[in-house]
TORTI-358471 format. One record per residue (C-alpha): residue number from 1; x, y, z. Coordinates in steps of 0.001 Angstrom, whole numbers, plus 500000, padded with zeros to 6 digits. Example, Ala and Ser with C-alpha at 12.3 -4.5 7.8 and 13.67 -1.06 7.14 Angstrom:
<recs>
   resi       px       py       pz
      1   512300   495500   507800
      2   513670   498940   507140
</recs>
This chain:
<recs>
   resi       px       py       pz
      1   528681   500017   529539
      2   525350   499267   531141
      3   525610   502370   533392
      4   526273   504611   530395
      5   523415   503044   528527
      6   521073   503667   531462
      7   522161   507345   531587
      8   521496   507777   527926
      9   518087   506262   528287
     10   517227   508597   531093
     11   518276   511555   529063
     12   516108   510372   526193
     13   513162   509984   528582
     14   513598   513478   529858
     15   513797   514916   526376
     16   510677   512954   525452
     17   508824   514193   528476
     18   509883   517773   527819
     19   508657   517473   524271
     20   505321   516153   525412
     21   505003   519021   527903
     22   505781   521528   525168
     23   502962   520142   523062
     24   500441   520156   525902
     25   498510   523356   526839
     26   500029   525612   529575
     27   497225   526617   531927
     28   499593   528403   534387
     29   500945   530763   531664
     30   497331   531460   530666
     31   496515   532332   534311
     32   499530   534726   534461
     33   498342   536408   531269
     34   494909   536942   532663
     35   496376   538259   535929
     36   498489   540839   534096
     37   495366   541842   532124
     38   493401   542348   535403
     39   496231   544476   536789
     40   496190   546605   533676
     41   492441   547137   533883
     42   492731   547849   537578
     43   495365   550562   536921
     44   493125   552200   534236
     45   490231   552126   536519
     46   492227   553616   539369
     47   493327   556532   537209
     48   489746   557200   536012
     49   488432   556968   539608
     50   490939   559541   540914
     51   490179   561901   538162
     52   486371   561660   538626
     53   486584   561774   542368
     54   488731   564884   542675
     55   487394   566775   539669
     56   490798   568438   539409
     57   492855   566482   536936
     58   495541   569152   536519
     59   496094   569676   540241
     60   496019   565895   540933
     61   498568   565314   538154
     62   500918   567925   539507
     63   500714   566682   543112
     64   500980   563002   542333
     65   502987   562911   539164
     66   505051   559908   540265
     67   501947   557883   541002
     68   500416   558704   537636
     69   503638   557849   535820
     70   504015   554553   537707
     71   500368   553574   537125
     72   500584   554405   533400
     73   503849   552471   532946
     74   502372   549431   534778
     75   499183   549613   532781
     76   500790   550080   529411
     77   503408   547462   530001
     78   500909   544856   531176
     79   498633   545484   528194
     80   501520   545341   525759
     81   502944   542211   527267
     82   499487   540528   527225
     83   498909   541481   523602
     84   502315   540130   522633
     85   501585   536845   524397
     86   498312   536401   522580
     87   499905   537135   519182
     88   502774   534663   519846
     89   500346   531910   520817
     90   498287   532455   517584
     91   501448   532271   515494
     92   502648   529207   517301
     93   499458   527372   516755
     94   499504   528161   513060
     95   503014   526807   512717
     96   502168   523617   514633
     97   499025   522985   512539
     98   500851   523360   509148
     99   503301   520376   509570
    100   500468   518205   510756
    101   498535   518907   507565
    102   501600   518255   505382
    103   502231   514963   507214
    104   498652   513855   506511
    105   499003   514672   502834
    106   502296   512814   502542
    107   500758   509775   504291
    108   497773   509870   501939
    109   499927   509795   498759
    110   501536   506346   499427
    111   498147   504865   500404
    112   496626   506151   497178
    113   499474   504728   495130
    114   499200   501399   496967
    115   495553   501251   496233
    116   496125   501936   492538
    117   498731   499144   492350
    118   496350   496686   494067
    119   493989   494563   492036
    120   493260   490926   491359
    121   495679   489309   488968
    122   493520   488489   485941
    123   493784   484834   485089
    124   494910   484691   481471
    125   492413   482587   479436
    126   490781   481329   482544
    127   493941   479893   484082
    128   494590   480322   487846
    129   497875   482005   488774
    130   499385   480341   491754
    131   502163   482102   493657
    132   503692   478804   494929
    133   503700   477183   491483
    134   506596   477849   489152
    135   506697   477071   485429
    136   508341   473805   484350
    137   510338   474286   481166
    138   511331   471459   478845
    139   514043   473313   476946
    140   515029   473018   473361
    141   517119   469973   472673
    142   515792   468117   475737
    143   514123   464755   475343
    144   512077   463586   478320
    145   510533   460084   478544
    146   507870   459017   480996
    147   504786   460445   482713
    148   505159   464101   483690
    149   502931   465368   486522
    150   503186   469128   487421
    151   501213   471366   489797
    152   502004   474632   487917
    153   502463   475453   484278
    154   504433   473453   481671
    155   506249   474939   478651
    156   507511   472423   476154
    157   510254   473589   473754
    158   511921   470152   473422
    159   510472   466686   473177
    160   508232   464784   475702
    161   507626   461102   475059
    162   504920   460238   477495
    163   501775   461541   479079
    164   501459   464936   480767
    165   499193   465706   483739
    166   499085   469387   484622
    167   496860   471160   487074
    168   497077   474457   485248
    169   498423   475216   481749
    170   500427   473359   479120
    171   502110   475393   476421
    172   503728   473546   473492
    173   505903   476174   471870
    174   506943   476250   468233
    175   509381   473408   467668
    176   508178   471504   470698
    177   506767   467985   470436
    178   504683   465792   472687
    179   504093   462098   471968
    180   501411   461150   474442
    181   498187   462345   476058
    182   497764   465662   477883
    183   495366   466473   480653
    184   495260   470081   481962
    185   493003   473072   482469
    186   494269   474861   479432
    187   496334   473643   476510
    188   497952   476011   473956
    189   499638   474316   471019
    190   501988   475952   468601
    191   504173   472872   468014
    192   503259   469243   467431
    193   501319   466745   469469
    194   500411   463163   468795
    195   497884   462003   471326
    196   494643   462915   473110
    197   494036   466292   474692
    198   491694   466683   477678
    199   491150   470305   478882
    200   488602   472961   479652
    201   490055   475002   476709
    202   492347   474023   473827
    203   493920   476508   471414
    204   495605   475519   468194
    205   497850   478354   467002
    206   499268   479110   463615
    207   502119   476537   463684
    208   500162   473822   465525
    209   499951   470196   464307
    210   497603   468021   466330
    211   497020   464342   465635
    212   494453   462767   467974
    213   491200   463451   469695
    214   490439   466639   471597
    215   488004   466610   474352
    216   487145   470116   475442
    217   484348   472601   476056
    218   486124   475382   474048
    219   488266   474638   470937
    220   489948   477504   469097
    221   491740   476720   465779
    222   493683   479593   464317
    223   494439   480070   460608
    224   497300   477785   459530
    225   496870   475153   462250
    226   496574   471525   461178
    227   494159   469251   463156
    228   493732   465542   462376
    229   491362   463749   464667
    230   487975   464110   466468
    231   486687   467032   468532
    232   484643   465721   471495
    233   482649   468376   473269
    234   482179   468199   477068
    235   484325   467965   480138
    236   487688   466264   480383
    237   487766   462556   480798
    238   487479   461196   484329
    239   490420   458881   483827
    240   493656   460711   483623
    241   496349   459934   480973
    242   498667   458821   483767
    243   496134   456350   485032
    244   495554   455157   481457
    245   499275   454649   480985
    246   499513   452706   484212
    247   496606   450514   483188
    248   498517   449495   480055
    249   496788   451613   477385
</recs>
């Protein structure tokens, strides 16, 4: 098996080398073409010299008919062959240049599409999107008790009885309830919360019911939301809800 593999590889190398040679210029063939051209010009010059030297073209043609015919055939054939070689080279160059242009165009199209698809993922409402952080879902009908600490986002559709510490976004959906304090970058409430909210931005949507203080630099209250408590401007508290819970608050 190894010997057969080696033979196949040698054949591939030869085919690759032949392909490379075909793409490279051929100086020897160019020299042959130039040589045939020189022979043709030499034959024409010889005929002209004989006619001018003797001054008797008719007599010279009759006496040396074979020589004239041979010279004319060599001259005409060499000129014809040289012209055909030049035309074939021009056509070959045009054919080789067209696939290269098409390949460049095809390569440019995926690059353009890739550049169009690129772009920074806009952080919705100032929230960072982290590829390694997945959303934590507290599903409908679930009751969770205790302190909840999450690196990514939290979506609450059920009930959480305890404090929440989130490094990104907390979303309390319609029907969801949180009985405890929340500390996060962004808090969006469309359910019910009883406790303190510390975040850079807090949004109370149409179905929201908030009971407690809200400490935030940006508070948005939509029409229909119910808020019972105090709005404290500024940054989030330095002491996290988890630390407060552990301290016995």
